[in-house]
Structure formats: C-alpha cells, structure tokens
C-alpha positions as CSV (number, residue, x, y, z in Angstrom):
1,M,26.8,121.4,126.3
2,R,27.6,122.0,122.9
3,K,25.1,119.5,121.4
4,Y,22.4,122.0,122.5
5,F,24.2,124.3,120.1
6,T,21.9,123.5,117.1
7,D,18.8,124.0,119.2
8,F,19.8,127.5,120.0
9,K,17.7,130.5,118.1
10,R,18.8,133.4,118.9
11,V,22.9,134.1,118.6
12,V,25.0,137.5,119.2
13,I,28.0,137.5,116.9
14,K,30.9,139.6,117.8
15,I,33.6,140.8,115.2
16,G,36.6,142.8,115.9
17,T,38.3,145.2,114.2
18,T,41.6,143.2,113.3
19,T,39.4,140.7,112.2
20,L,37.6,143.3,109.5
21,T,40.4,145.3,108.5
22,Y,44.2,144.9,107.2
23,P,47.0,146.2,109.2
24,N,46.8,149.4,107.2
25,G,43.5,149.8,107.9
26,S,42.0,149.2,105.1
27,L,38.5,146.9,105.2
28,N,39.1,143.1,104.3
29,L,36.5,142.8,101.6
30,K,37.2,139.2,101.8
31,T,36.3,138.7,105.2
32,L,33.3,141.0,105.1
33,D,31.7,138.9,101.7
34,R,32.1,135.7,103.4
35,L,30.8,137.2,106.7
36,A,27.5,138.1,105.1
37,W,27.4,135.0,103.4
38,V,27.5,132.8,106.5
39,L,24.9,135.6,108.6
40,T,22.6,134.9,105.8
41,D,22.6,131.6,105.6
42,L,22.2,131.2,109.2
43,R,19.4,133.8,109.3
44,N,17.7,131.4,106.4
45,S,17.8,128.4,108.3
46,G,15.7,130.0,110.9
47,K,18.1,131.9,113.2
48,D,17.9,134.8,115.0
49,I,21.6,136.8,114.0
50,I,22.4,139.4,115.7
51,L,26.1,141.2,114.7
52,V,27.9,143.5,116.9
53,S,30.6,145.1,114.6
54,S,34.2,147.2,115.2
55,G,35.7,149.0,113.1
56,A,34.4,152.7,112.3
57,I,36.8,154.6,114.0
58,T,39.9,152.9,112.0
59,V,38.2,152.7,108.7
60,G,37.5,156.4,109.4
61,A,41.0,157.0,110.3
62,T,42.1,155.5,107.1
63,R,39.6,157.3,104.8
64,L,40.9,160.9,106.8
65,G,44.2,160.2,106.0
66,L,45.4,160.0,109.7
67,S,48.5,158.3,110.5
68,E,47.4,156.3,113.5
69,R,43.7,155.6,115.3
70,P,42.7,158.8,117.1
71,R,43.7,158.8,121.2
72,D,41.5,161.8,122.0
73,I,37.6,161.4,122.6
74,K,37.0,164.3,119.6
75,G,39.0,162.5,117.4
76,K,37.8,159.1,118.2
77,Q,33.9,160.7,117.4
78,A,35.4,162.1,114.1
79,A,37.0,159.3,112.9
80,S,33.9,157.0,113.7
81,A,31.1,159.6,112.3
82,V,33.1,158.8,108.8
83,G,34.0,155.1,109.3
84,Q,30.3,153.5,110.7
85,A,29.2,155.4,106.9
86,I,31.8,153.6,105.1
87,L,31.3,150.4,107.3
88,M,27.0,150.3,106.8
89,Q,27.6,150.9,103.2
90,I,30.0,147.8,102.5
91,Y,27.5,146.0,104.6
92,E,24.3,147.1,102.5
93,Q,26.4,146.0,99.5
94,F,27.6,142.5,100.3
95,F,24.0,141.4,102.5
96,M,22.3,142.7,99.3
97,Q,23.8,140.0,97.3
98,Y,22.4,137.5,99.6
99,N,19.1,139.0,99.4
100,Q,19.2,140.0,103.2
101,K,18.3,143.0,105.0
102,V,19.9,144.7,107.5
103,A,19.8,147.8,109.8
104,Q,22.0,149.8,111.8
105,I,21.7,150.2,115.4
106,L,24.3,152.3,117.6
107,L,24.2,152.1,121.5
108,T,25.8,153.9,124.3
109,K,25.6,152.7,127.7
110,D,23.4,155.0,129.1
111,V,20.4,153.7,126.9
112,L,21.2,150.4,128.9
113,E,20.4,151.6,131.9
114,N,17.6,153.7,131.6
115,E,14.2,151.5,131.6
116,T,12.1,153.5,129.1
117,K,15.0,153.6,126.7
118,K,16.1,150.0,127.1
119,E,12.8,148.9,126.7
120,N,12.7,150.9,123.7
121,A,16.1,149.5,122.5
122,R,14.6,145.6,122.9
123,N,11.3,146.5,120.8
124,T,13.5,147.4,118.4
125,F,15.9,144.5,118.1
126,N,12.7,142.1,118.5
127,T,10.7,144.1,115.3
128,L,13.3,143.6,113.3
129,L,14.1,140.1,114.0
130,E,10.6,139.3,113.5
131,M,10.6,141.1,110.1
132,G,13.6,138.6,109.4
133,V,16.3,141.8,109.8
134,I,19.9,141.4,110.8
135,P,20.7,144.4,113.5
136,I,24.6,145.5,113.0
137,V,25.1,147.1,116.3
138,N,28.0,149.8,117.1
139,E,28.7,151.8,120.3
140,N,27.3,155.2,118.9
141,D,31.1,156.3,119.2
142,T,30.3,160.1,117.9
143,I,28.6,160.7,121.2
144,S,29.5,158.3,123.5
145,T,32.2,159.7,126.1
146,D,34.2,157.8,129.0
147,E,30.8,158.0,130.9
148,L,28.3,156.9,128.5
149,G,30.6,154.3,126.8
150,F,31.6,150.7,126.7
151,S,35.4,151.0,126.1
152,E,35.0,148.1,124.0
153,N,32.8,145.7,122.2
154,D,33.2,142.7,123.6
155,S,31.6,144.2,126.6
156,L,28.7,145.9,124.0
157,S,28.0,142.5,122.8
158,A,27.6,141.0,126.2
159,Y,24.8,144.0,127.1
160,V,23.3,143.3,123.7
161,A,22.9,139.6,124.6
162,L,21.7,140.1,127.9
163,L,19.2,142.7,126.8
164,I,17.5,140.2,123.5
165,D,17.6,136.9,125.8
166,S,20.2,135.7,123.6
167,D,20.9,132.0,123.8
168,L,24.7,131.9,122.9
169,L,27.1,134.8,122.4
170,I,30.2,134.3,120.0
171,L,33.1,136.3,120.3
172,L,35.2,136.4,117.1
173,S,38.9,137.1,117.8
174,D,42.4,137.2,116.6
175,V,43.7,133.9,118.3
176,E,41.6,130.3,118.4
177,G,40.3,130.7,121.6
178,L,41.8,131.6,125.4
179,Y,45.4,129.7,125.9
180,D,46.3,128.0,129.1
181,D,49.5,130.3,129.6
182,G,49.0,133.7,127.9
183,D,49.0,134.7,123.9
184,P,50.2,132.0,122.1
185,K,51.6,134.1,119.4
186,I,54.0,134.9,122.0
187,N,54.6,131.4,123.9
188,V,54.5,128.8,121.7
189,G,53.7,125.9,124.5
190,A,50.1,127.7,125.3
191,K,47.9,125.2,125.2
192,L,43.9,126.0,123.9
193,I,41.1,125.8,126.6
194,S,38.5,124.0,124.9
195,V,35.9,124.1,128.1
196,V,35.7,127.1,130.5
197,K,32.6,125.3,133.7
198,N,33.8,128.7,136.1
199,I,36.0,131.6,135.4
200,D,38.1,131.8,138.4
201,D,41.3,134.2,138.8
202,D,43.8,131.5,137.0
203,I,41.1,132.0,133.8
204,V,41.4,135.7,134.6
205,R,45.3,135.7,134.6
206,S,45.7,133.4,131.3
207,A,43.3,135.9,129.3
208,G,46.5,138.3,129.7
209,G,47.0,142.1,128.5
210,A,45.5,144.2,125.7
211,G,44.9,143.7,121.9
212,S,46.1,145.6,119.5
213,A,47.0,148.8,118.1
214,A,43.7,148.8,115.8
215,G,41.6,147.6,118.8
216,T,40.5,148.3,122.0
217,G,39.9,145.0,123.5
218,G,41.7,142.4,124.1
219,M,41.2,138.5,125.9
220,A,40.9,140.0,128.9
221,T,37.7,141.9,127.7
222,K,36.3,138.8,126.2
223,I,37.0,137.0,129.6
224,S,35.0,139.9,131.4
225,A,32.1,139.9,129.0
226,A,32.0,135.9,128.7
227,R,31.3,136.6,132.6
228,L,28.7,138.6,132.4
229,A,26.9,136.5,130.0
230,V,27.5,133.1,131.3
231,E,26.4,134.4,134.9
232,N,22.9,135.8,132.8
233,G,22.3,132.1,131.4
234,I,24.3,132.6,127.9
235,N,26.4,130.0,126.7
236,T,29.7,132.2,125.4
237,V,32.0,131.1,122.8
238,I,35.5,132.8,121.9
239,A,37.1,131.5,118.8
240,S,39.2,133.2,115.6
241,G,37.6,135.3,113.3
242,A,39.8,134.4,110.3
243,D,37.5,132.8,108.6
244,P,33.8,133.5,109.7
245,Q,32.6,129.8,108.3
246,I,33.9,128.3,111.5
247,L,30.3,129.8,112.9
248,F,28.9,127.1,110.7
249,G,30.9,124.6,112.9
250,I,30.3,126.5,116.2
251,I,26.4,126.6,115.9
252,A,26.8,122.6,115.0
253,G,28.2,121.6,118.6
254,E,31.7,121.2,117.2
255,D,34.5,121.7,119.6
256,V,35.9,124.8,118.1
257,G,37.3,127.7,120.5
258,T,37.3,128.3,124.0
259,H,33.1,127.6,125.6
260,F,32.5,129.0,128.4
261,V,29.4,127.1,130.0
262,S,26.3,129.1,131.7
C-alpha cells in the first residue's frame, strides 16, 4: 500500500511538543527550521500540506517563567495565549526564508460538531490550500474547556484530516512508531511494528500509557487518532519526528514508522 503514498495529494502532519521543544521548554529552532524547509519542499512538489502543531502552552509557560506546565484550565489558557503568539511568529520567520506562506487556524471541538461552523472551517482550509498556503492548526486553548476541547492534538489532527478529506495522516512522535511490547525506552526488547491492518485489543495494549510531562498525548492517543482516520479511509503513519526529513521517506513510500492501513 505504501507505494501509493507518492500519489497522495493532501497530507496532514501532526508534530508534538516534545519534538518541537527541548526538555527545558525552549523551542528547538533547528527542528523548526528543518520542518519549514521540508514542508515547503513538499508543497513545491504539488502536495497540499496541513500542519497540526502543539507546543503553545509549554512555550508560553517558559516565557512566563513558570516552573512547570500549568495544570488548571485558567493557567493553560494564559500560557497558550502567550505561547501561540510566539510559536506563530517563529513559524512565520522560518517559512518566510523559503518563500512559503502560512496561516494560523485555531479550532475547538464544537466547530467540528456544528454543521455550519464545520462547513465554514472546511471552506477556509480549501481556500488557503488553493492559494498555496500551509495552514498551521492548533486547538484554541485560550477558550477551550473540557467540553470544547480535544484533550490532545493527536485527536485534533485526525478530525482535521477527516474535515478536509486528507489522503494521509502522519503523526510524528518521540519514538519510531508502534512497538509490539510497550515503550522501547523501557523495554529494550520491544520490536517496531511495520504494518497494522486491524487496530484490535492487542494493538491497543501495545500502545501503553500517557506521554511526557511536556505533552498531553502518548502512543495510546495516537492509536485512537489512527483508528478514527483509518475507519474513515485515511491511511495513517506514526513515525519519529526527531528529523523532519523523515517525511520525504514516508511520502515516497519507504518502510518508515508504523503504517495503519485504511
């Protein structure tokens, strides 16, 4: 199936906080620069690229001098308001180097549950893509609550992929993909699973628990997002985001990460 990836036109790429930032909460500028270059090149090749980017709360907490990521809603909203502005400013600077236009889209779950708002959001995405723009998507954390929120951006990326009829969803993680026996950082004997044709109970158990302190997701949330995508006809790949150039290999159909077959 991977050999058809080269023909896919529309790709949603999600990148997490742990990939975008250092453990101290500061932005990893090398990764951001390389990501901008790779996505611009993919856009130049004729692909429609949508980036779902985490990191706003962590970056905002660092700028505010907080000792850790806020745990309460008010703290998260304040940190996000600061961090989102910083994050988009940095993205704009890096993408500008490659003459690539970007736009910010902030979503809450209620937008995708209301048919009128959903259609307006879809029209915005499609218009931006027609104009050659790369939309950069995040949850609207400054107004989101438990009722309005996605809880993490893995789910958000799957919903975005469904909204815009994406051909492929790529979830960039801090590990190389799904392993057969939990986290390879803990269990050195765990082996990478190349292809998943059915997300059954064994696959869910392999996903383990939550992610890092900086992020909100883990492998379990990625499996949940992959399930939503593949059940709606969207092939999904989970792979390491340590080097964004991995995206070239994935879209070229190379055996990289874990492929969840739609």
